[in-house]
N, C-alpha and C positions, 0 to 999 in steps of 0.2 A: 586745105582745109575747106571745101568749097560744098558741102553733103552739108541742110539743115541741120541743126545741132533734133530736132523737133525729131529727124526721123533717122539719124544715127542709130539707135536704140533698135529697130523695127526685128531686131534678126540678131545672128551669130556672125553673119556673113558682115552684114554694115559697120556692125564692128569691130570686126576685124581690121575694113578695109578705113576707117579712121583713123582706130588708135597703127596700127602701122602707116599711117599714114601721116605722123605728127612727126616734124622734124628732128631725125636725131640726132643725139646727143653729141659734141664733140667730148670722150670721157677726157680729155689730154685738157681742153686750156676747163672743164668744168673743176678740175684737180686744182691748176695750177690758177681760178680768178680765187676759188674759196681759199688752198693757200697765201692768195697777193690780199686777200679783208681780213682772214684772219692774226696780220703781223699790224695793222693798223692802232695806233698807240690811242690813248685814250688818256686825255687831262684831269687832273684830277677832279676840278667843281664838273666836268663834264661824266665824270668816275661815278661819280655819289649819285647823280641821277641815272645811272644806266646800276646801279645796284637793287637803288629801290625799283629800277623799271623794271629787273629781273625779276626779285621776288611776289609783284604783285603777276605775274605770268607764270608763277608755278604752280603743277598741278602734286602739291604732297601725294607723292604718294606709296600703299603700303600693302602689296598682294602677297602675299604667303599663304602658304598651307597653314602658321599655327598662329596670324590673325584671331585677335579676342575680341569682345568690344570694348573691353577693357583700354589695349591698344589702338582703337578707333577715334576712341572717346578724347585721349592723349593726343594723338596727332590735329583732333579736330582740334584743340585747347592750341596746339601751339600755329597750326594756319591760320586763328582769326590775331592772337597773340605772341608772332614768331621773335619776342625779344622779351618778357614780360617787364624787363628794368628797364625799356626807353620806349615808350606809348608810341611816338613817334616812328620807330617801323612799319611797315603796314603789312596788310592781312594779305594771305595768298590768293590766287583766283581759286581755286577749289581742291578737292580732296578726293582720290580719287582709292575707292577697297571693290573689294568682291559684289553682289550680288546680294547677300545675305545679309550683309555689312550695312545697306544704305540707310537700316528704320535709324542704328545705330548713329551713324555719320547726321543724318540729317535731326534727329530731335537733337544730338552733341552741336549741332551749329543754327539751330535756331533762331532769329533775330540777331544773325546775320545777313552777307552783306559774301560771303560764303556759297562757292557752290558744290555737288556734290556731284561727281562722275563716276558711273557703277562699268567695269567692263565686265563686259557681256556675251551671248551669242559662242559660246565653250568655248573661254579663254584657255593659254590663248595658241593652240591650235587653230581654234576654229574646225576643226572633224565634228559636224554633227551634222543633224536636217536641222531643214530651215522651220519646219515647224518649232523645236527647238529653240533655238536660235530667235526667234520670235516668242514665245515663253516664257524666254530668260528674257528679254528687254522689256518684253511687258509686263513680269515680278519686277520691278527695278524699275521703270516707272511710276507701276504704282505705289511702290515703295514710297517713291519722293526724290528717286535719283533727276537731277537736272542738266546732266549730260550721259551719255551713252558710250562709252569707248568698244568698236565692236572689229574683231579682225574678219579677213577676205575670207574666202580658201585659195590658197596658195596654188594648189593641186591645180585646180579648174583652171585659176588664170595662166600660170606654167604649159599646163596643155590644149591652152587657147580655148578654152572653154566662156570667154567674156561673157554672152548674155546669161548662165547663170551664175557667176558675181554683181553683174547688174541685178539681177531681179535680189537678192541676197541683200545689197544695199541697198533696193526698194520699198521690201519689203521690213525691215526694221526700219528703214526712216520712216516709213509708217509708222508699222509699232510705236516707235517715239512721242508720236503724240505733240506734246511744246517742245519735249526735252532739246536739244541737241543730237546732233548723231559726231560721233571723229571715228573714222575711215582708218584701220592701224593696217598699217600694209606691209608689213614686215620686210624695212629691206634688204637686211639682209638675205636674201630669200630667194630677193629675185634677180641678183645674177646681173644685170646686167641695168646703167643710167636709162638705155631708153625701157624697161622693164620700167621702172620707177615713176619713168612723165609717161608711160602709156597709162600704170593704174592707179597716179593722181586724175588723168582725165573721167576714167573707167568711174572712179569713187566720187569727182561731182557732177559727170553726170546722171549719174540713181539721185544723185539728191545731200550728200556731205556735204555738211553744214565747214568740217574740218580733214585735214586731210592728216594721219598721223604718220612716224616709221616705223616704229617698231612697240613691238610690248617689252624688253625691256631683256625677255627671254632667251635671244639668241645670240651672239654678235658673228657679226656684228652690228650694230643700234642706229645711232643717229652717227651722222660723221656729213663733215658741211659741205660735203660738195654733194652728197644726197639730197638735201635740204635745200641747197641751191638748188641742184631741179625740180624740188617741188616750188618752190617759193615762186619759178620763173613761169610753174607750171598754172597755181593759182593769180598768179599775173594775169598771163595770157585768156585764164578762163573768164577773168573780169574782164577784159581789155572787145572780147565775143559776146558775154553774156547781159553785161550791166552786175552779175552775182558777184561779192565777194567769202573768199572760203577762204578758213583760216588755216595754218598749218603747226603740229604742233612737233615737235623736236622730242624724244622721247629718249630716253638709255643709254647708258655710259657717260649722261654730263656730270659728273663729279664738283669742278670746282669753278668761284667766279669766271675765271679768265677763260674760261670756255663758251661760261653764258656769256658773258659780253660777247664776244666772239660771231657768236650767234644773232646777236642785235646787231650785228655790224651786217654782218650778210640779211639781215632780210630788210633793214634800212635801204643797203644799194640794191639789193634783187626787185624787192617787190612797192618799197619805199615806206615810206616816214607813216601811213593809214596803217598799214598794218600791225606798227610797232604797238600795239595796245593790247591787253589780257582781252579783247573782244576775236583775236587774227593771230596772234602768234600766243600759244602758249612751252613750258619745258616740262617736263614732263620726267621725276626725279626723286631719293629717299634721301639724299644724301644732300645733294646741291645746296640747299638751304641755310643749315649749318655755314655752308663756307664763305655765301656773301651776307650774312651775320657775322663772322668772322672777319673781314676783311671791311664791313661797314664800323665796323668796328675799331679798326685800323683807322681809317680815315678818321671816322671822328677821337681818337682818343690821342692818335699816337703810337700807340703799342696794339698788340695781339691777344685776346683772351684765350683761353686754352682750349683747346680741337675740344677736350667734355667741358667745355664752358655751360652750353648749348646743348639741352636736351639732345641725346642720342637716337637714330629711329633706328 
């Protein structure tokens, strides 16, 4: 990779040359390394710390057509105080909602440290005009969103139109203003780990603050090998540019055991500087309850019922 990064996005040809010049991913090696790291044993004290760290990295999410302002307000209350009976439980990182519900989330979270993220840009398909995507982002930011989760045009990416994808990300980033931009790759549609690496670099080159695995609307969503590839990409991008980009694993993460596996993966691949809500997130709707159940088990020696905590 000898092309100056300032020149890489000059044309589709230069982008293609750069992205296809990235080192290929050894699929067998990535699968095996992710599997090995997933077997790491976490001792009791470290597990307690890991559970609290994972809670603080959660983007508590509701992205259903039937979402209501009342449901969002209830979710926001849980985001701030995940277990009302235990004030030592930390708040989550953010709540993630559709753009039209941002104002309700902002009002409910005023005075707290919990961020409001909005999925914009024709989520989850990303199939709309750039003008609509920018307008969607602008409205969400105006309503108070701290973070925007955008989806890339997978059709354009898979067709090799990298410049179009780059320009859309850059335009949405500009529309974000002070809000952070998370770029959703929808890795389940990218087919290969090489494409995941290319899409990761393309998003970072265009200004992404985070790269995110999935919308959670298709399967497969987040998987350890895919997250491994993305973590390698942000590590290598930081080494080359000095700019640290975060990773968000989203979709299909339901248990504390899964969450802790991802924390191990972060630590062993990108390093402990990424083990913070600033640079690693877990996007989920049902994960938080299992984290709370496991936390209570460690503290009391017994599980609470699955319905003890509010259902999401």
